C-alpha positions as CSV (number, residue, x, y, z in Angstrom):
1,M,-128.4,88.9,-6.3
2,K,-130.3,89.4,-9.5
3,V,-133.6,87.9,-10.4
4,K,-135.4,88.1,-13.8
5,V,-139.1,88.9,-13.5
6,V,-141.6,88.2,-16.3
7,F,-145.2,89.4,-16.3
8,T,-147.9,87.8,-18.5
9,G,-151.6,88.6,-19.0
10,R,-153.2,91.1,-16.7
11,A,-150.1,91.1,-14.5
12,S,-148.2,92.7,-17.5
13,E,-151.0,95.3,-17.9
14,M,-150.9,96.3,-14.2
15,S,-147.0,96.4,-14.1
16,G,-146.7,98.2,-17.4
17,V,-143.8,96.0,-18.5
18,F,-143.3,92.5,-19.8
19,A,-140.0,91.7,-18.1
20,M,-137.4,93.3,-15.9
21,E,-134.3,92.4,-13.8
22,V,-134.4,93.1,-10.1
23,E,-131.6,93.4,-7.7
24,L,-132.3,91.9,-4.2
25,P,-130.4,91.1,-1.1
26,E,-129.2,87.4,-0.8
27,G,-131.9,85.2,0.7
28,A,-134.8,87.5,-0.3
29,T,-138.2,86.0,-0.4
30,L,-140.9,86.1,-3.1
31,D,-142.9,88.5,-0.9
32,E,-139.9,90.9,-0.8
33,L,-139.6,90.6,-4.6
34,V,-143.3,91.7,-5.0
35,K,-142.7,94.6,-2.6
36,T,-139.6,95.7,-4.6
37,V,-141.3,95.4,-8.0
38,S,-144.4,97.2,-6.7
39,S,-142.3,100.1,-5.4
40,K,-140.6,100.5,-8.8
41,L,-143.6,100.0,-11.1
42,N,-147.0,100.4,-9.4
43,P,-147.6,100.6,-5.6
44,R,-151.1,99.1,-6.1
45,I,-149.5,95.8,-7.1
46,Y,-148.3,94.9,-3.5
47,K,-151.3,96.5,-1.9
48,R,-153.7,94.4,-3.9
49,Y,-151.5,91.3,-3.7
50,S,-151.1,91.5,0.1
51,Q,-154.8,91.9,0.6
52,G,-155.6,89.0,-1.7
53,H,-157.3,91.1,-4.3
54,F,-154.8,90.6,-7.1
55,V,-154.1,86.9,-7.5
56,F,-150.9,85.8,-9.2
57,V,-150.0,82.3,-10.3
58,T,-146.3,82.4,-9.6
59,F,-143.5,80.3,-11.1
60,V,-139.9,80.2,-10.2
61,N,-137.8,78.6,-12.9
62,D,-140.9,77.2,-14.5
63,R,-142.1,75.5,-11.3
64,P,-145.2,76.7,-9.4
65,V,-144.5,78.4,-6.1
66,L,-147.3,79.1,-3.6
67,S,-145.5,80.4,-0.5
68,P,-144.6,84.2,-0.3
69,D,-141.8,83.0,2.1
70,Y,-140.1,81.1,-0.8
71,R,-136.4,82.1,-0.8
72,L,-135.1,83.2,-4.1
73,R,-131.6,82.6,-5.5
74,D,-129.3,84.5,-7.8
75,G,-130.3,84.0,-11.4
76,D,-133.9,82.8,-10.7
77,R,-136.6,83.6,-13.3
78,V,-139.9,84.5,-11.6
79,T,-143.0,84.6,-13.8
80,F,-146.2,86.2,-12.6
81,M,-149.4,85.5,-14.5
82,T,-153.0,86.2,-13.6
83,P,-155.5,83.4,-14.2
84,E,-158.0,84.2,-16.9
85,M,-161.6,83.6,-16.0
86,G,-164.8,83.8,-17.9
87,G,-166.9,81.8,-20.2
């Protein structure tokens, strides 16, 4: 299946791209998507994500998704954004 992945904010800086299409096996999870993207773009993404050091706000088809076990479907659009902080 194919999933469109969009990165915004610092997520785009870390990945080095704004958007990409990723091929995954049917029934792949959000966690598997992050592993795949990380292996293609920057291995630190998954390492920091899995250790809780790189926080994403994640949307699938414009709806917030919290669980890394969320099952993706063909044609889904997954957006990763990093919350901005400061004052």
